[in-house]
C-alpha positions in Angstrom: -0.1 0.0 0.0 1.2 3.7 -1.0 4.4 2.0 -2.5 3.8 4.0 -5.7 3.2 7.2 -3.8 6.5 6.8 -2.1 8.4 7.2 -5.3 6.7 10.5 -6.1 6.9 12.0 -2.6 8.8 15.2 -2.2 8.8 18.1 0.2 5.6 19.7 -0.6 5.8 22.0 2.4 7.3 24.5 -0.1 4.8 23.9 -2.8 1.6 25.9 -3.4 -0.1 22.8 -4.9 0.5 20.1 -2.8 -3.2 19.1 -2.5 -3.2 18.7 -6.2 0.1 16.6 -6.1 -1.3 14.5 -3.4 -4.8 14.2 -5.4 -2.7 13.0 -8.7 -0.8 10.4 -6.6 -3.9 8.7 -4.7 -6.1 8.7 -8.0 -3.4 7.0 -9.7 -3.1 4.5 -6.8 -6.8 3.8 -6.9 -7.2 3.5 -10.7 -4.1 1.2 -10.9 -5.6 -1.0 -8.6 -2.8 -0.6 -6.0 -5.4 0.7 -3.3 -8.4 -1.7 -3.2 -11.9 -1.2 -2.9 -12.9 -1.1 1.0 -9.2 0.1 1.9 -8.9 2.7 4.6 -6.8 5.7 3.7 -4.5 6.6 6.4 -4.4 10.5 6.2 -1.5 11.0 8.8 0.9 8.5 6.8 0.1 10.3 3.4 0.8 13.6 5.3 4.0 12.2 6.8 5.5 11.1 3.2 4.7 14.2 1.5 5.9 16.1 4.4 2.7 18.3 4.9 -0.1 18.8 7.3 -3.2 16.9 6.9 -5.0 20.0 5.5 -3.7 19.3 1.9 -4.5 15.5 2.2 -8.1 16.5 3.4 -8.4 18.7 0.4 -7.1 16.0 -1.9 -9.4 13.6 -0.4 -12.3 15.8 -0.9 -11.8 16.1 -4.5 -11.6 12.2 -4.8 -15.0 12.0 -3.0 -16.6 14.4 -5.4 -15.4 12.0 -8.1 -16.8 9.1 -6.3 -13.3 7.4 -5.8 -13.4 7.6 -2.0 -16.1 7.9 0.6 -16.4 8.5 4.2 -17.5 5.3 6.4 -18.5 5.3 10.1 -15.6 4.0 12.2 -13.4 3.5 9.3 -13.0 7.2 8.0 -12.2 7.6 4.4 -12.0 4.5 2.2 -11.9 3.5 -1.6 -15.2 3.0 -2.9 -16.4 -0.1 -4.7 -19.2 -0.2 -7.5 -22.4 -2.4 -7.5 -23.1 -4.3 -10.5 -25.8 -1.7 -11.4 -23.3 1.1 -11.1 -20.9 -0.5 -13.5 -23.8 -0.9 -15.7 -24.7 2.7 -15.7 -20.9 3.9 -16.2 -20.6 1.7 -19.4 -23.7 3.0 -20.7 -22.5 6.7 -20.6 -19.1 5.5 -22.0 -21.2 3.4 -24.6 -23.1 6.4 -25.7 -20.6 9.2 -25.4 -17.4 7.8 -26.5 -18.8 6.8 -30.2 -20.0 10.4 -30.4 -16.3 11.7 -29.5 -14.5 9.5 -31.8 -16.8 10.4 -34.6 -16.0 14.0 -34.1 -12.5 13.3 -33.9 -12.0 11.6 -37.0 -13.0 14.7 -39.0 -10.1 16.7 -37.4 -7.6 14.0 -36.6 -4.2 15.1 -37.5 -1.4 12.8 -38.8 0.4 13.4 -35.4 -2.4 12.0 -33.4 -2.8 9.1 -35.8 0.8 8.5 -35.4 0.7 8.7 -31.5 -2.3 6.1 -31.6 -0.5 3.7 -33.8 2.4 3.8 -31.4 0.2 3.4 -28.4 -1.8 0.4 -30.4 1.5 -1.2 -31.0 2.6 -0.9 -27.4 -0.6 -2.3 -26.0 -0.3 -5.2 -28.5 3.2 -6.4 -27.7 3.1 -5.6 -24.0 3.6 -8.8 -21.8 3.4 -7.1 -18.4 -0.5 -7.4 -17.6 0.1 -4.7 -15.1 0.6 -2.1 -17.8 -2.3 -3.3 -19.9 -5.0 -0.9 -18.5 -2.6 2.2 -19.0 -1.9 1.5 -22.6 -5.5 0.8 -23.2 -6.6 4.1 -21.7 -3.9 6.2 -23.4 -4.9 4.6 -26.7 -8.5 5.7 -26.6 -7.6 9.2 -24.9 -5.3 9.8 -28.1 -8.4 9.0 -30.5 -10.5 11.3 -28.7 -8.3 14.3 -28.4 -9.3 16.0 -31.8 -12.9 16.1 -30.9 -12.9 19.8 -29.9 -15.3 18.8 -27.0 -13.4 19.3 -23.7 -16.5 19.1 -21.5 -17.3 15.7 -23.0 -13.8 14.6 -22.6 -13.9 15.6 -18.8 -16.9 13.3 -18.4 -15.3 10.6 -20.3 -12.2 10.9 -18.0 -14.3 11.0 -14.8 -16.1 7.9 -16.0 -12.7 6.2 -16.9 -11.5 6.9 -13.5 -14.6 5.1 -12.0 -14.3 2.1 -14.0 -10.5 1.9 -14.7 -9.8 -0.8 -12.3 -12.4 -2.9 -13.5 -11.6 -2.4 -17.1 -7.9 -3.7 -16.3 -9.5 -6.8 -14.1 -11.4 -7.6 -17.4 -8.3 -7.6 -19.5 -6.5 -9.7 -17.2 -9.1 -12.1 -15.6 -11.1 -12.7 -18.6 -8.2 -13.3 -21.1 -9.7 -10.1 -23.0 -6.3 -9.1 -24.4 -6.4 -10.9 -27.7 -9.9 -9.5 -28.5 -9.0 -6.2 -27.4 -5.7 -6.1 -29.6 -7.8 -7.0 -32.7 -10.6 -4.4 -31.7 -8.2 -1.5 -31.2 -6.5 -2.4 -34.5 -9.9 -2.2 -36.2 -10.8 1.3 -34.6 -7.6 2.6 -35.5 -7.8 1.5 -39.1 -11.3 3.0 -39.6 -9.7 6.5 -38.1 -7.0 6.5 -40.4 -9.4 5.8 -43.5 -11.5 8.9 -42.3 -14.6 6.5 -41.6 -16.2 8.4 -38.6 -19.3 6.1 -38.6 -17.3 3.0 -38.6 -15.0 4.2 -36.0 -17.9 5.1 -33.6 -19.8 1.7 -34.4 -16.6 -0.3 -33.5 -16.0 1.9 -30.4 -19.5 1.0 -29.2 -19.1 -2.5 -29.9 -15.6 -2.5 -28.1 -17.2 -1.0 -24.9 -20.1 -3.2 -24.7 -18.2 -6.0 -25.1 -15.8 -5.4 -22.5 -19.0 -4.7 -20.4 -20.5 -8.1 -21.2 -17.1 -9.9 -20.5 -16.8 -8.4 -17.0 -20.2 -8.9 -16.0 -20.2 -12.5 -17.0 -17.0 -12.9 -15.3 -18.5 -11.4 -12.1 -21.7 -13.6 -12.3 -19.9 -16.9 -12.8 -17.8 -16.1 -9.7 -20.6 -15.0 -7.9 -18.9 -11.6 -7.1 -21.6 -8.9 -6.2 -19.9 -5.6 -5.4 -21.1 -3.9 -2.5 -21.8 -0.1 -1.9 
């Protein structure tokens, strides 16, 4: 716990944005799965490793709570939240409706630099052997393809939805042997973007998201995993 944060810890007592740095570090630990659902967050320890008072730690936790990544529980204090199956379904519904729209808008304005970056990220995702990095490459690939949409508010919503579901996407890739399917789908989406086919890119993106959801929910149901609030 907190191992990734230690590497990023600096003396924040001299900085004006310590709460933002702590927020970013905690957010990454949560969405990377290093901090598990239900795990208590030790404010005093975080303050110690960043050499700050508890005030910026509390500010960072308030931002995380507003995004639904942590919550305050009686007797336990601040803990990492989990999602019910119904909440997972709702977030995937948001993604399945919003992301196809955004990629379609992006295709019309997509630059060669964006396509080159997306191709490089697609290749990195395809050849990555370390399963702990699959989720990161997956997210960076999709974000690259959405960047030229010209819709910053939509991208913010997608980012927040991805934060809530990111650890589940990573689990889906690893636990359901979803990598082979994801590799093929990523290549197909990228090829549609390279051809300038916005409708096909949108269709493939929607199918990709819904397929990921079905795979995850089937795994949870087969293994009798019900996430509690």
